[in-house]
C-alpha positions, 0 to 999 in steps of 0.5 A: 136407664138409657139417657133420653133426648128432649127437643126443646122448642121455646117458640114465641111470646112467653114460651121461652120465659116459662120454659127457661123458668121450669126446665131447671127442675130436670137437673134438680131431680137428677134425671138422665135427660139431655136437652137440645134446643131448636127453632120454631115459630114466628121468627122462623116464618119472618126470616125463612118463610117456614115456621118449622125449618128442616133443621128442627125436623131433624132434631125432632127425628132424633129426640125421644120427646118434644117440649114446646113453649108456645107459638104465634099464628096469624091469618094468611094476609098478616103472615104474608105482610110480615115477610120481606118482599123477597120472601113474599115473592115466593108465595109461601103457604103459612101452616101453623107449627101445631098443625104441621107437628100433628099432621107430620107426626100423626099425633092423633090424641090430645091429652088434657088433664084437669085437676083441682090443683088450687084446693078447696071444694070437692076434689076432682081429677079427670082428663079430656082426650081429643081426637086430633086428625079428623072430625070437624077439623079434618080440613074438609072446609070450603068457602064455596060448596064443591060441585060434588056436594052441591046436590046434597045441600042445594035444597036446604031452605037457607041455601035457596035464599043465599044462592051458591055464592053465599054458601060454605061447607065443612064436613065432620069426617070420622073413620073406624080407624080414627075412632078405634085408636082414639077410643082405645087411647081413652080406655088405656088412659083410664086403666093406667091412671085409675080413672073410673069412667070413660065418657063419650061427649058427642051430639047423638040427638042431632048428629044421629047417623054419624053418632050411631057409628061412633057408638058402635065403635065405642061398644066394640072397643069397650068390650076389651075393658070390661072393668071400666064403665062408659057412657055417652052424653051430649057435649053440651051436658058434659060442658054443664057438668064439667062446670057444676060437678067436675068430680063425676068425670074420669076420661072424657073423649071427644071428636076434634072440635068438641074436644077442643072446646071442652079441653079449654073449658077444663082449663077454666074449671081448674083455675085458668090456662096458666095451670093447664098442661097438654100432651099430643101423642101419636104413633110416630112421635109426640109433643108436650105444650102448656096450653096458655099460648104465646100471649105476646102482650105479656112477653118480657114482663116477668108475669107469666105463670110457669105452673102449666110448664111444670105440669107439662114437663110432668106429663113428658116425664111420665111418657119418658118412663119417669113416673115417680119424678112426674108425681114429684112435680105434680105434688110440688105444684099442688103444694105451691098453688094450694098454699099460694106460696110465691104464685103469680098474679093470676093466682092472687099472688105477686111473684114474678115468673122466676120466683114462682118457678123457684117455689115449685123447684124448692117444693120438689126438693122438699125444702122445708115449709112452714105449715099453716092452719085455719080456725073456724068457729061456729055459732049464731051467738058468736056473730051476734056478739052474745059470747066472746069467741075465746076458742079462736084465740086460744086455739090460735095460740096453741097452734102457733106454739105447735109450729102451725101458725094460723093463716086465717080465722072464720066465724060463721053462723049455724048454716050448713052451706056457709060452714061447708064453704068456709071449710072448703076454702082451706082444704088443700091449702092449710095443713090443719083446719080446726072447726069448733062448735055446733055439735050439740043435739038440736036442730040448729047444730049443723056443723057435722053436715057442713064438715061432711059436705066440704069433704064430699062424704056422707055422714055415718052413724058411729056406734062407739060415739053413740055408746059414749053419749048414752053412758054419759047421759045415763051417769048423770040421770039425763033422759036420752032423746032421739035428737041425741043420735045426731051426736053420733054422726060423723063424716065417713071414715073419720077418726073419732076423738072422745070427749071426756067432758061432754057428749059431743065427740070430735073427729079427725080426718084427712083431705087433699093434704089437710088435716080436718079436726071437728071439735065441740064448742064449750071451751071446757070440752074443746080446748083439752081436745085441741091440746091432745090433738096437737100433742098426739094427732099431727105426727106428719107435721114436723116439730117447730124449729126453735125461734127466738123473738127480738122485740122493740117498742118504738115511739115517734115513728109511723108504722110504714117508716119503721117497716121500711127500715126493718124490712131492708135490715132483714134482707141483709141478714142472710137468715130466715127472719119473720118480721111483724109490726103492731101499731097501738097509739102512740107506739109501734111494736117490732117483733122479729122471729129468728133462729136463736143463733142470729138473735144477738146480731139481729138485736144489734142491727135493730137497735142501730136502725131504730135507735132514735125511737126505741122505748124498751125491749120489753112489753112495757110503756114509757111511763112504766119504764120511767117509774122503775127508773125514778124508784131506783134512783130515789127521784121525785119530779117537780113537775110543771105540766102545761101539756098533759093536764096531769095525766103524766103525774097520775100514771106515774103515781099508779106505777111507782112503788112509793113515790118517795125520793131524796132528790128532786128533778125539775121538769116542765112540759109544754106544747106549741100548736102550728098551722091549725086549731088546738081545740078542733084538732088540726095542724101539728103539735110540738111536744116540749120537755125541759129538765133543769139540773142542779146547776140551773142548766136546762135540757130540752127535748122536742117532738112534733106530732099530728094534733089528731084528737084528744088522744094526743094528751096520752101521746104527750105523757108517753113522750115525756116519760120516754124523753125523761128516761133517756135523759136520766140514762144519758142515752146516746140518742136524745131526740133533739135535746138541747142544753141551755 
């Protein structure tokens, strides 16, 4: 294919930022496209009194497509005020760059695709086609009614009350030429992109005569597209149904003002203007632009969402004859936005513009990602606490072992709408959604309907499942009731999952990139089915990479401080590491998941960073570690305990094998309270452990902790055990141990 030239006009505000972030995708995809940059926008107006200089028109003329970032427009008075006195003296006329491009290039069609890129809910995909050159924005707009029009409006009651100086007028101009080409463009778009219907959004109940002419042209053009149904709806009804049921639409075509309003509503439907692309197409040229505008207040802050720029580039690539690469960009955006992978603030993330753009580019290049899962358990009895929700814990563990960690877990009651809502929130976002419970034969078992509702599909009777129900009930001599037929209902098109341990079969289906798995609730039935699906039913998901866990249990450090040290350490490793922290008084556990080849180096770094606080590299307490050490060395403690009230001795007795020994170690424990009340649990407490060796020398270790409550006694026992173990092993990091 011949190389293509694209005129890149970054423009104003955030326009340069989003294009700088998104344009590397063209090189990443290896496309034969040359980018030539030009000037447009407010700086051109301020310095040249022309927002679209002649040199820019020359660039546009020799380019195959125009990619526009954003432009700023202001009212005439403000525009003139921004000029130097010399330029202002020439009395230039400010005309918006957008208007200039549309008029000079005769860009009659504005295309605004709308799709559920965020996932969740019912999938939808439609577009708004807006006529750009006539309608109510044709420029037939007067601040005083022209003489030629006065006889037409003079008798209007409001005109009589306002007088001629108090009346203005605008004309909605529509021509057969303009109507035919925009309607044909709408039908061609439907045919090319597989949209099932064309909807004309007009106001025929009010604008009866002009709308009748529009309908005539619609019927004439539609005759050339007999396979595509069409309809005419009031524009306000279209707005309502766009918000309520966007999935009912295919191509919505409208005159200029109606299309302007509906297209921005479409941006809101899909999640905001940061997701909305646009194309302006004509017989002499084109330009492609993200819809969000220049947003000058956001410029330079690195917060702008680049997704609309990527989708706009996708539209441009399709126009230039690169449909596969355009689809790659769109798929990458779906992946990133649905999984909230490095997204900007407007999508609930914290990524900066460049980080969000890199996420899309990585997805285009199929950089491996970690799949995620959602686990949803159903049942009023779970919400009441009547039953332990063991299914959620076991399924989460099994999914994690399969390399699909659980992102979110929900427990919901036996309510169809609530079940559907919980599932919808994960469709398109999580790779696997496991729904368990509520598949019995009774009226409160409504999970089937909730799943079907979330998928946007009807329930259908599956004879194979019904025969399985009948066979099992008959085998055990159980009467069959009509209610049992509920257990043969499944979302249309789902793959069945037989249940060898019960009558409630499950099913598996795909929706928006998510695998939805519906299973019965009893663990004896459910968990073997989970195991089977994870083993055989997810071939599209990669096997998990081998991961080794480096574990350290720490004492004497708060979770935030431990995380700050470890997070900084992880950044310097240069390998993928997933840290996890768990606080369980008095310990903070640190787990680092990493490639096996990096584990030794990471463990060494972790030991250096947390050396003064590490208790063990195993899932054991300090008392358990000390008990092993005392048994190995045959030691007995001569304990003077004025700190733990016998807790340390009692816990050691439970953990030691014998408690016997040939040598005695003299240990005293005490506490010093500062700045508060010992009994009211305020202030701080110095934990003091002293060891007297055979020579009579004393070795003291101290640790200051908040006097937070009765549980400080447990902390003291663990501290004493930890510091004793360090003393016995001559650990190089001995807190503040002193020898006297």
